C-alpha positions in Angstrom: -48.3 92.8 114.5 -51.6 95.0 116.0 -51.6 97.1 112.8 -55.1 98.3 113.5 -55.7 100.9 116.4 -58.7 102.8 117.4 -58.5 105.7 119.8 -61.7 107.1 121.2 -62.0 110.7 122.5 -64.4 113.0 124.0 -63.8 116.6 123.9 -64.1 118.0 127.6 -62.2 121.2 127.5 -61.9 122.5 123.9 -58.5 121.2 122.9 -56.8 119.5 125.7 -57.9 116.0 125.3 -57.9 116.1 121.5 -54.5 117.8 121.5 -53.0 114.7 123.1 -55.1 112.2 121.1 -54.3 113.9 117.8 -50.7 113.9 118.5 -50.6 110.3 119.7 -52.6 109.0 116.5 -50.3 110.9 114.1 -47.3 109.3 115.9 -48.8 105.9 115.8 -49.4 106.2 112.1 -46.4 107.9 110.9 -43.7 106.4 113.1 -44.9 103.1 113.9 -46.8 102.3 110.8 -50.2 101.8 112.5 -53.6 102.0 110.8 -55.1 104.4 113.3 -58.8 105.4 113.4 -59.6 108.5 115.7 -63.2 108.4 117.0 -64.0 111.8 118.0 -67.4 113.3 119.1 -66.4 117.1 118.4 -64.7 117.6 114.9 -65.1 121.3 115.5 -62.2 121.0 118.2 -60.0 119.2 115.8 -60.3 121.5 113.1 -58.1 124.5 114.5 -55.3 122.0 115.4 -55.9 120.5 111.9 -57.3 123.0 109.4 -57.0 120.4 106.6 -60.2 118.6 108.0 -63.8 119.3 107.2 -65.8 119.1 110.5 -68.9 118.3 108.5 -67.8 114.9 107.1 -68.3 111.7 109.1 -65.3 109.9 107.9 -62.1 111.4 106.4 -58.4 111.0 106.5 -55.6 113.4 107.5 -51.9 112.9 108.3 -52.3 109.2 107.6 -55.1 108.8 110.3 -58.7 108.1 109.6 -61.0 110.5 111.6 -64.4 109.1 112.3 -67.2 111.3 113.8 -68.3 109.5 116.9 -72.0 109.9 117.1 -74.5 108.5 119.8 -75.3 105.2 117.9 -71.9 104.6 115.8 -71.8 101.9 113.1 -69.5 99.3 114.1 -67.8 97.8 110.9 -64.8 96.2 113.2 -62.8 96.8 116.2 -59.2 97.5 116.6 -56.5 95.3 117.7 -55.6 97.9 120.0 -58.2 100.1 121.5 -57.4 103.2 123.3 -60.1 104.7 125.6 -58.6 108.2 126.2 -59.3 109.8 129.8 -61.9 107.4 130.7 -64.4 108.6 127.9 -66.2 105.4 127.9 -66.5 103.1 124.7 -70.0 102.6 122.9 -71.7 99.6 124.3 -72.0 98.1 120.6 -68.3 98.5 120.2 -67.6 96.8 123.6 -69.9 93.9 122.5 -68.1 93.6 119.3 -64.9 93.5 121.1 -66.0 90.7 123.4 -66.6 88.6 120.2 -63.3 89.3 118.6 -60.4 86.7 118.6 -57.9 87.4 119.7 -59.4 89.8 122.2 -58.3 93.4 121.4 -55.9 95.1 124.0 -57.9 97.6 125.8 -56.1 100.8 127.1 -57.3 103.3 129.2 -55.1 106.2 128.8 -54.9 108.3 131.8 -54.0 112.1 132.5 -50.7 113.0 133.0 -49.7 113.2 136.7 -46.2 113.4 138.7 -48.0 111.9 141.7 -46.2 108.8 143.1 -49.3 106.5 143.2 -49.6 106.7 139.5 -46.5 104.8 139.2 -47.9 101.9 141.1 -51.2 101.9 139.2 -49.4 102.0 135.7 -50.3 99.1 133.7 -52.7 97.8 136.2 -55.4 95.5 134.9 -59.2 95.8 135.3 -61.4 93.0 134.2 -64.8 93.8 132.9 -67.8 92.9 135.3 -69.4 91.0 132.6 -67.7 90.6 129.4 -64.6 88.6 128.8 -62.5 91.7 128.5 -59.6 93.3 130.4 -58.7 97.1 130.4 -55.3 98.1 131.2 -54.7 101.6 133.0 -51.8 103.5 131.4 -50.3 106.5 132.7 -48.2 109.1 131.2 -45.6 110.4 133.6 -42.2 111.7 134.4 -40.3 108.5 135.3 -39.3 105.2 133.9 -42.1 103.4 135.7 -44.8 105.3 133.8 -45.7 105.2 130.1 -43.4 108.4 129.6 -44.3 111.5 127.6 -45.4 112.1 123.8 -42.4 113.1 121.9 -41.9 112.7 118.2 -38.6 111.7 116.5 -36.5 114.5 115.5 -38.4 117.1 117.7 -35.3 118.3 119.3 -33.4 118.6 116.0 -36.2 120.9 114.4 -36.3 122.6 117.7 -32.7 123.5 117.6 -32.4 124.5 114.1 -35.7 126.8 114.5 -34.0 128.5 117.4 -30.8 128.9 115.5 -32.4 130.4 112.6 -34.3 133.0 114.7 -33.1 136.7 114.7 -31.9 138.3 117.5 -34.4 140.6 119.5 -34.4 143.0 122.3 -36.5 142.5 125.6 -38.5 139.3 126.3 -41.2 137.4 124.2 -43.8 135.5 126.3 -46.6 133.3 125.1 -49.8 133.1 127.0 -52.3 130.1 127.0 -54.3 129.9 130.1 -57.8 129.3 131.7 -60.0 132.2 132.5 -59.3 131.7 136.3 -55.5 132.8 135.8 -54.8 136.4 137.5 -54.1 137.8 133.8 -54.8 141.5 134.8 -52.2 141.0 137.5 -49.6 139.6 135.0 -50.4 142.5 132.5 -49.8 145.3 135.0 -46.7 143.6 136.3 -45.2 143.1 132.8 -46.2 146.9 132.1 -44.3 148.1 135.1 -41.2 146.0 134.2 -37.9 147.7 133.2 -37.9 144.9 130.5 -39.5 145.6 127.1 -41.9 142.7 126.8 -44.0 141.2 124.0 -46.9 139.2 125.2 -48.3 136.8 122.6 -51.9 135.9 123.6 -53.6 132.7 122.1 -57.4 133.1 121.1 -60.2 132.1 123.3 -60.0 132.4 127.0 -56.8 134.2 127.4 -57.6 136.8 124.7 -61.0 137.4 126.2 -59.7 137.9 129.6 -57.0 140.4 128.0 -59.6 142.2 126.0 -61.8 142.5 129.2 -59.1 144.0 131.2 -58.5 146.6 128.5 -61.8 147.3 127.4 -61.1 147.2 123.9 -59.7 145.0 121.1 -55.9 144.6 120.6 -53.2 144.9 120.0 -52.2 147.0 123.0 -49.6 149.1 124.2 -49.2 149.5 128.0 -46.1 150.6 129.6 -43.2 148.6 128.6 -45.6 145.9 127.5 -46.8 145.3 124.0 -49.6 142.7 123.9 -50.0 140.9 120.5 -52.9 138.4 119.9 -52.4 135.7 117.6 -54.7 133.3 115.5 -55.3 129.9 116.6 -52.1 127.7 115.4 -52.0 124.2 114.4 -50.0 122.0 116.7 -46.8 122.1 114.8 -46.9 125.9 114.5 -47.7 126.3 118.3 -44.7 124.1 118.9 -42.5 126.5 117.1 -43.9 129.7 118.8 -43.0 127.9 122.2 -39.5 127.5 120.7 -39.1 131.1 119.9 -40.5 132.7 122.9 -38.3 133.3 126.0 -40.9 132.1 128.5 -44.1 130.4 128.1 -47.4 130.4 130.2 -49.1 127.0 129.4 -52.2 125.1 130.6 -53.7 121.7 131.0 -51.6 118.8 129.7 -50.6 119.1 126.0 -49.1 122.6 126.0 -47.5 121.6 129.4 -45.5 118.8 127.8 -44.6 121.0 124.7 -43.3 123.8 127.0 -41.0 121.2 128.5 -39.8 120.0 125.1 -39.1 123.5 124.2 -36.4 123.9 126.8 -37.4 127.4 127.9 -38.6 128.6 131.2 -42.4 128.1 131.6 -45.3 128.8 134.1 -47.9 126.1 134.3 -51.6 126.5 135.1 -53.1 123.1 136.1 -56.7 122.4 135.2 -58.7 123.0 138.2 -60.5 120.5 140.1 -63.2 120.2 142.9 -61.8 120.6 146.6 -58.6 121.9 145.1 -57.2 118.4 144.1 -55.4 120.0 141.5 -53.1 121.7 143.9 -51.9 118.5 145.3 -50.9 117.4 141.5 -49.2 121.0 141.0 -47.3 120.3 144.1 -46.2 116.8 143.2 -44.8 118.0 139.7 -43.1 121.0 141.5 -41.3 118.7 143.8 -40.0 116.6 141.0 -39.3 119.6 138.7 -37.4 121.8 141.1 -35.3 119.1 142.7 -32.4 120.1 140.4 -32.5 123.8 141.0 -30.8 125.7 143.5 -32.8 126.5 146.6 -33.3 130.1 145.4 -34.5 129.0 142.1 -36.7 126.1 143.5 -38.4 128.7 145.8 -39.0 131.1 142.9 -40.4 128.6 140.4 -42.6 127.3 143.2 -43.7 130.5 144.2 -44.7 131.8 140.8 -46.4 128.6 139.9 -48.6 128.9 143.1 -49.5 132.5 142.5 -50.5 131.8 139.0 -52.7 128.8 140.1 -54.3 130.1 143.2 -52.9 132.8 145.3 -50.1 134.8 146.3 -48.0 138.0 145.2 -47.7 137.7 141.7 -45.7 140.8 141.2 -43.1 139.6 143.6 -43.2 136.2 142.4 -42.5 137.4 138.9 -39.7 139.7 140.2 -38.1 136.7 141.7 -38.6 134.4 138.7 -37.0 136.8 136.3 -34.0 137.2 138.6 -33.0 133.8 138.2 -33.7 133.6 134.4 -30.3 132.7 133.4 -30.3 129.7 135.8 -33.8 128.6 134.5 -32.6 128.9 130.8 -29.8 126.3 131.4 -32.0 124.1 133.8 -34.8 123.7 131.4 -32.7 122.8 128.6 -31.1 120.1 130.8 -34.6 119.0 132.1 -35.9 118.4 128.6 -32.8 116.3 127.5 -33.0 114.4 130.8 -36.6 113.5 130.2 -35.8 112.6 126.5 -33.3 109.9 127.6 -36.5 107.8 128.2 -38.6 106.3 125.4 -41.8 108.3 124.5 -45.4 107.3 125.0 -46.0 106.1 121.8 -43.0 103.9 121.9 -43.9 102.4 125.3 -47.6 102.0 124.3 -46.6 99.9 121.2 -44.2 97.7 123.4 -47.0 97.3 126.2 -49.6 96.2 123.9 -47.4 93.8 122.1 -46.6 92.0 125.2 -50.4 91.5 125.9 -51.1 89.4 122.7 
C-alpha cells in the first residue's frame, strides 16, 4: 500500500520549493492516509507557512506530517516506500545506500518544476537507472495537460473558495495583491495605479515586494498615492494566502506555488516567472502564455501577453495595464472557466499515488 512516504526538500528561494512540498505533504497525509516525513534543510522557511512548528526542533509533527530537519549527516532509521526528491535536491548518500539495501526497492521520484513546455510531456514518467546502485529514479513533471502529473489541488478547494467569495462584502474599486521578485517593475506599477481613474488598494506581501515598495516611497507604509492605497500585510500561512487571492480582484504572483493558487482562485492574475540565465525563463513564459491565452479573444490574448511580458522583462507597463483593465470583464469570466477546465483533471497528489502504486 506504500504507506510510508519521504519527501526531501532544499530551500532555494525562500518559500517556493517548500511551499509546493508542504502542500503536497499535507495532502498525501490528510487525503490519502500516507505516513509522510518531510525532510527539510531550512525550517525557518517553513515556519511562516506553518506557524505551529518550532524551527529549533529536529523532529516534530504538524498537520499529520512528520517534519525532520535535514542536516549534513542525517540519521537514517528507515527509508520510505516512496521517496520524493523535490526539484533535484539530491538525496543524502547514506539514504541512497539504505534504499539500495531495501526490499522491495522504494519508488524514487524526482519531482520537477512546473512548466507548460511541450518537451516536459514526453519526459514525464521517464526512468533513469542509478549509475552504480540498483535503483531507478522517475522524473515527474507537474503540468497543465493529461500527459503530465497535473497540478496540486486539495479536495473541496473550490467549494471553500466559492463560499468565501460569496460571504465577502461588496467594495468599491479594485483590490490587488502583490507577490513578486525584486526585479519586477514595481515603481512603474505604483505610478500607473496611482494615476488610474479607479480607486485601488494594493495589498503588498512582506519580503522583497514590500522592500521594493518602501524603497519607492522612501518610508514605511501604509501609503496613499493618488487613487492608490498601498497596504502591507503580514506573512500569511498558505491557507490564509489562498483566501487573500480569492478576495482580491487581480493577483500579481510569482514562481510556482502562488502561480498555481492564483489560477485556482479563478481571478485575473499576472505572473512573474523565476529568472534564469540566458533568459531561459522567457521561453517558459511564452509556453504558458500560448496555452493559457488560447481560449481568449484576439484582443484579450494580446492584452494578457503584453502585460505578462512587460512585468517580466521589458515593455510599456502603463499601456499594457490599460489594455489589461479594459478587458477585465472578459478575464473575470475566462479565468473562472480556465480553473474549472484544469480541475477536470486529477490533481498532482492523486496521480503520484497511482503512478507509484503501478511501480511496485
